[in-house]
C-alpha positions as CSV (number, residue, x, y, z in Angstrom):
1,M,71.0,112.9,149.5
2,K,71.0,114.8,146.3
3,I,74.8,115.1,146.5
4,R,75.1,111.3,147.2
5,G,73.0,110.5,144.2
6,F,75.0,112.8,142.0
7,L,78.3,111.3,143.2
8,A,76.9,107.8,142.5
9,K,76.0,108.9,139.0
10,L,79.5,110.4,138.5
11,A,81.1,107.2,139.7
12,C,79.0,105.3,137.1
13,I,80.2,107.6,134.4
14,W,83.8,107.0,135.3
15,L,83.3,103.2,135.5
16,V,81.8,103.3,132.0
17,L,84.7,105.5,130.7
18,V,87.3,103.1,132.3
19,F,85.5,100.0,130.9
20,F,85.4,101.6,127.4
21,C,89.1,102.7,127.4
22,E,90.5,99.6,129.0
23,F,88.4,96.9,127.2
24,I,86.0,98.0,124.5
25,F,88.4,100.4,122.8
26,Y,90.9,97.5,122.2
27,Y,88.3,95.6,120.3
28,I,87.3,98.6,118.3
29,V,90.9,99.4,117.2
30,I,92.3,95.9,116.8
31,G,89.0,94.6,115.3
32,Q,89.7,96.9,112.2
33,C,92.5,94.5,111.2
34,S,91.9,91.1,109.6
35,W,93.7,88.2,108.1
36,P,95.2,89.0,104.6
37,D,94.1,87.0,101.6
38,D,96.2,84.0,101.9
39,T,95.5,80.9,99.8
40,E,97.0,80.0,96.5
41,N,93.8,79.6,94.4
42,G,92.2,78.0,97.4
43,R,94.3,74.8,97.1
44,D,96.3,75.1,100.3
45,S,95.2,75.5,103.9
46,P,97.4,78.4,105.2
47,V,99.2,78.5,108.5
48,K,98.0,81.7,110.2
49,V,100.7,83.4,112.2
50,M,100.7,86.3,114.6
51,L,104.1,88.1,115.0
52,L,105.2,90.5,117.7
53,A,108.4,91.7,119.2
54,D,110.1,93.5,122.1
55,T,107.5,93.1,124.9
56,H,110.2,94.1,127.4
57,L,108.4,92.9,130.6
58,L,109.9,95.0,133.4
59,G,111.8,93.2,136.1
60,P,112.7,94.1,139.7
61,Y,115.2,96.8,139.0
62,R,113.9,99.2,136.4
63,G,110.7,101.2,136.3
64,H,108.0,102.2,138.7
65,W,105.5,99.6,139.9
66,F,102.6,101.5,138.3
67,D,104.6,101.7,135.0
68,K,105.0,97.9,135.2
69,L,101.3,97.4,136.1
70,R,100.1,99.7,133.4
71,R,102.3,98.4,130.5
72,E,101.5,94.7,131.3
73,W,97.8,95.4,131.4
74,Q,98.0,97.1,128.0
75,M,99.9,94.3,126.5
76,Q,97.7,91.6,128.0
77,R,94.6,93.3,126.8
78,S,95.9,93.8,123.3
79,F,97.3,90.3,123.1
80,Q,94.2,88.6,124.4
81,T,91.9,90.7,122.2
82,A,94.0,89.7,119.1
83,V,94.0,86.0,120.0
84,N,90.2,86.1,120.6
85,L,89.5,87.9,117.3
86,F,92.0,86.1,115.1
87,N,92.7,82.7,116.7
88,P,96.1,82.2,115.1
89,D,97.7,78.8,114.6
90,A,101.1,80.1,115.9
91,I,102.5,83.1,117.6
92,F,106.2,84.2,117.3
93,V,107.6,86.7,119.8
94,L,110.8,88.0,118.1
95,G,113.1,88.7,121.1
96,D,113.5,90.9,124.1
97,L,110.6,89.2,125.9
98,F,112.1,90.5,129.1
99,D,113.7,93.9,129.8
100,E,116.0,92.7,132.6
101,G,116.5,89.0,131.7
102,K,120.3,89.5,131.6
103,W,120.4,90.8,135.2
104,V,117.9,88.7,137.2
105,N,118.8,85.7,139.3
106,D,117.3,82.3,138.6
107,Q,114.3,82.8,140.9
108,E,113.6,86.2,139.5
109,F,113.9,84.7,136.0
110,Q,111.3,82.0,136.8
111,D,109.0,84.7,138.1
112,Y,109.5,86.5,134.8
113,V,108.6,83.4,132.8
114,D,105.5,82.8,134.9
115,R,104.3,86.4,134.3
116,F,105.1,86.1,130.6
117,Y,102.9,83.0,130.2
118,S,100.2,84.6,132.3
119,I,100.1,87.8,130.2
120,F,100.5,85.9,126.9
121,S,98.3,82.9,127.7
122,I,97.1,81.0,124.6
123,P,94.4,78.4,123.8
124,S,95.4,74.8,123.3
125,T,95.0,75.1,119.5
126,T,97.7,77.8,119.3
127,Q,101.5,77.4,119.5
128,L,103.7,80.1,121.0
129,F,107.5,80.4,120.2
130,G,109.8,82.8,122.0
131,I,113.0,83.9,120.2
132,V,115.9,85.2,122.2
133,G,116.9,88.8,122.2
134,N,119.8,90.9,123.7
135,H,117.7,91.9,126.8
136,D,117.0,88.2,127.5
137,I,120.6,87.0,127.7
138,G,122.7,90.1,127.0
139,F,124.6,91.3,124.0
140,H,127.2,89.0,122.7
141,Y,129.9,89.9,125.2
142,Q,127.4,89.4,128.1
143,A,125.8,86.1,126.9
144,H,127.0,83.8,129.7
145,P,126.3,80.1,129.0
146,K,124.1,80.0,132.1
147,L,121.9,82.8,130.8
148,V,121.6,81.0,127.4
149,K,120.8,77.7,129.0
150,R,118.0,78.9,131.2
151,F,116.3,80.7,128.4
152,Q,116.6,77.6,126.3
153,G,115.2,75.5,129.1
154,E,112.0,77.6,129.1
155,F,111.6,78.4,125.4
156,H,113.5,75.5,123.8
157,T,115.5,77.7,121.4
158,T,118.7,79.8,121.6
159,G,120.7,78.6,118.6
160,V,119.2,78.0,115.2
161,S,116.0,76.0,115.0
162,L,113.7,74.7,112.2
163,V,110.0,74.6,112.9
164,T,107.6,73.2,110.3
165,L,103.9,74.0,110.4
166,K,101.6,72.7,107.5
167,N,104.7,72.1,105.3
168,V,105.7,75.8,105.9
169,H,109.3,76.0,107.2
170,F,110.3,78.6,109.8
171,I,114.0,79.2,110.8
172,L,114.4,80.7,114.2
173,V,117.8,82.4,114.7
174,N,119.6,83.6,117.8
175,S,120.9,86.9,116.6
176,I,123.4,87.2,119.5
177,A,125.0,83.9,118.2
178,M,125.6,85.5,114.8
179,E,128.7,87.3,115.8
180,G,131.0,85.2,113.7
181,D,134.0,85.3,116.1
182,G,134.3,81.5,116.7
183,C,133.0,81.5,120.3
184,N,131.2,78.4,121.5
185,L,127.7,79.9,121.2
186,C,128.5,81.1,117.7
187,T,130.1,77.9,116.5
188,E,127.2,75.8,117.8
189,A,124.6,78.1,116.1
190,E,126.6,78.1,112.8
191,N,126.8,74.3,112.9
192,Q,123.0,74.2,113.4
193,L,122.5,76.6,110.6
194,R,124.6,74.5,108.2
195,N,122.8,71.3,109.3
196,I,119.4,73.0,108.5
197,S,120.8,74.1,105.2
198,R,121.7,70.5,104.3
199,I,118.3,69.3,105.3
200,L,116.6,71.9,103.0
201,K,118.9,71.1,100.1
202,C,118.5,67.4,100.5
203,T,114.8,67.8,100.5
204,R,115.3,69.3,97.1
205,N,117.7,66.4,96.2
206,V,120.7,68.8,96.0
207,G,124.2,67.8,97.2
208,N,125.5,64.7,99.0
209,C,122.6,63.6,101.1
210,K,123.8,60.3,102.6
211,G,122.5,60.1,106.1
212,V,120.9,63.5,106.0
213,P,117.2,63.6,107.1
214,T,114.7,65.2,104.8
215,L,111.4,67.1,105.2
216,A,108.1,65.9,103.8
217,S,108.3,68.6,101.1
218,Y,110.4,71.6,100.3
219,S,109.4,75.3,100.3
220,K,111.6,78.3,100.8
221,P,111.8,79.0,104.5
222,I,110.8,82.0,106.5
223,L,113.5,83.7,108.6
224,L,112.7,84.9,112.2
225,Q,115.2,86.6,114.4
226,H,115.6,89.5,116.8
227,Y,118.1,91.7,114.9
228,P,117.3,92.9,111.4
229,L,119.4,91.9,108.5
230,Y,122.2,94.3,107.7
231,R,121.1,97.8,106.5
232,E,122.6,101.2,107.0
233,S,119.4,102.8,108.3
234,D,115.6,102.8,107.9
235,R,115.7,105.4,105.1
236,D,115.2,102.7,102.4
237,C,112.0,101.4,104.1
238,Q,109.0,101.4,101.8
239,E,106.7,101.5,104.9
240,H,108.0,102.8,108.2
241,D,107.4,104.6,111.4
242,P,109.2,108.0,111.7
243,I,112.7,107.4,110.5
244,P,115.5,107.8,113.1
245,L,118.4,109.9,112.0
246,E,121.2,107.8,113.2
247,L,122.9,105.1,111.2
248,Y,122.7,101.5,112.4
249,R,125.8,99.8,113.8
250,E,126.6,96.3,112.8
251,R,126.2,93.7,115.6
252,W,124.4,96.2,117.7
253,E,121.3,97.5,115.8
254,V,121.5,95.1,112.9
255,L,123.4,91.9,112.0
256,S,126.8,92.2,110.4
257,Q,127.0,92.1,106.6
258,E,128.9,88.8,106.8
259,S,126.2,87.1,109.0
260,S,123.4,88.5,106.8
261,D,125.2,87.1,103.7
262,L,125.7,83.8,105.4
263,L,122.0,83.5,106.3
264,G,121.0,84.4,102.7
265,E,123.5,81.9,101.2
266,L,122.7,78.9,103.5
267,V,118.9,79.1,103.9
268,D,117.8,81.4,101.0
269,P,114.7,82.7,102.9
270,R,111.7,84.0,100.9
271,I,110.8,86.5,103.6
272,A,112.3,87.7,106.9
273,F,110.9,89.1,110.2
274,S,112.8,90.9,112.9
275,G,112.4,93.3,115.8
276,H,115.0,95.1,118.0
277,S,114.7,98.7,116.6
278,H,111.2,99.2,118.2
279,N,110.1,100.8,114.9
280,Y,108.1,99.3,112.1
281,C,109.8,99.0,108.7
282,R,109.1,97.0,105.5
283,L,111.8,96.9,102.9
284,V,113.6,94.8,100.3
285,S,117.0,94.1,101.8
286,R,120.3,94.2,99.9
287,L,120.0,90.4,99.5
288,G,116.7,90.9,97.7
289,I,114.7,89.5,100.6
290,T,111.5,91.3,101.8
291,E,112.0,92.0,105.5
292,Y,109.5,93.2,108.1
293,T,110.9,94.8,111.2
294,I,108.2,94.8,113.8
295,S,107.4,97.7,116.2
296,S,107.8,97.1,119.9
297,F,104.6,95.6,121.4
298,S,105.0,97.8,124.6
299,W,103.6,101.3,125.1
300,R,106.7,101.9,127.2
301,N,108.6,102.1,123.9
302,K,105.9,103.3,121.5
303,N,102.9,105.6,121.4
304,N,101.5,103.5,118.5
305,P,102.6,99.8,118.9
306,N,101.6,97.2,116.3
307,F,101.9,93.6,115.4
308,L,101.6,91.5,112.2
309,L,99.2,88.9,110.9
310,A,100.6,86.7,108.2
311,S,99.2,83.8,106.2
312,F,101.6,81.3,104.7
313,T,101.3,78.4,102.3
314,P,104.3,76.5,100.9
315,N,104.4,78.9,98.0
316,T,102.7,82.1,99.1
317,Q,102.8,84.7,101.8
318,E,100.6,87.6,102.7
319,V,101.3,90.0,105.6
320,R,99.2,92.7,107.2
321,K,100.2,95.2,109.9
322,C,97.7,95.6,112.7
323,N,97.5,98.8,114.8
324,M,96.9,98.8,118.5
325,P,95.3,101.7,120.5
326,K,97.5,104.8,120.7
327,E,98.3,105.8,124.2
328,S,97.8,109.4,123.3
329,T,94.2,108.7,122.2
330,V,93.5,106.8,125.5
331,I,94.9,109.7,127.5
332,T,92.9,112.2,125.5
333,M,89.7,110.2,126.2
334,Y,90.4,110.2,129.9
335,A,91.2,113.9,129.9
336,I,87.9,114.7,128.1
337,G,86.0,112.5,130.5
338,G,87.7,114.2,133.4
339,M,87.0,117.7,132.2
340,L,83.3,116.8,131.5
341,S,83.1,115.4,135.0
342,V,84.5,118.5,136.6
343,I,82.1,120.7,134.5
344,L,79.1,118.5,135.6
345,A,80.2,118.6,139.2
346,T,80.6,122.4,139.1
347,L,77.2,122.9,137.5
348,K,75.6,120.5,140.0
349,W,77.2,122.2,143.0
350,T,76.1,125.6,141.7
351,C,72.6,124.4,141.2
352,V,72.4,122.8,144.7
353,N,73.7,126.0,146.3
354,R,71.1,128.0,144.4
355,R,68.4,125.4,144.9
356,H,68.2,125.2,141.2
357,T,66.6,122.4,139.2
358,K,68.2,118.9,139.1
359,I,70.7,118.5,136.2
360,F,70.5,114.7,135.9
């Protein structure tokens, strides 16, 4: 009976440890973040936005089932904790929502979408926007019209889109369509980009605006896409994760110089956000635009994932990086808990054998 009582207490210790590591610890770490100061002398109600990237939900072909289960649990807990704590107005996921989107058939893709919306469920007061990445429809040479169409059917964007929230304008760009080679996907996206450019200019009463719709008011837009704007590497980042040694290749790790220049010329963004590299970086690009490249949201790609909280008014922007629990820290806590359990079990077993006094 003494052994049974001890085992019951040991099980309770482990339940408490698991509950702490898999629930409470997320609130402790993510709760240290907060919305940045955001209003322009208190005159404007800001739009509060959460930004994340590269969730890479595993599909049916890659990764062990436990790997998939573990990573999705971690992302769900982090996401739901952040939504509960911060209650954002909008959430943007900057590409590579799925790890195997370019390979799965239609039924597997629908299962993917259902899992995504289950993990990243949101309250009715929040809007969620998914931007396409290369793992969702493939790199440019893989982006079959069928893959593009089915992503667009679920997330309502694969070209270039304009979203306005509280008179703050967001431009959502399909990086894969910025190849500039005259393909149908690229031509359609460039036409959409030029149309949005005309709308922005005509809102400012610039150019020939006959028949061009206008917005309620103009403010410089915010650029959101999967690929970063062109840069040679992360060495010029003012804030960064450990800097990779390799140089970035145009059209693979970053947009080409031509496409980056085109975006800067046509929409003149005040700030830009991207993903794809899986590493955090803040820098002023060669176009003079402050750009944030967001870390991967998945522990499969990072020991220390993070996301951004940003507050925007028509004329101001404030951004804050929010850390998520480090996987190494969680593993350490489990290791310490396991060692303490072994020590207690050994001591208890020794005491029982020697008919010693009760430890607990």
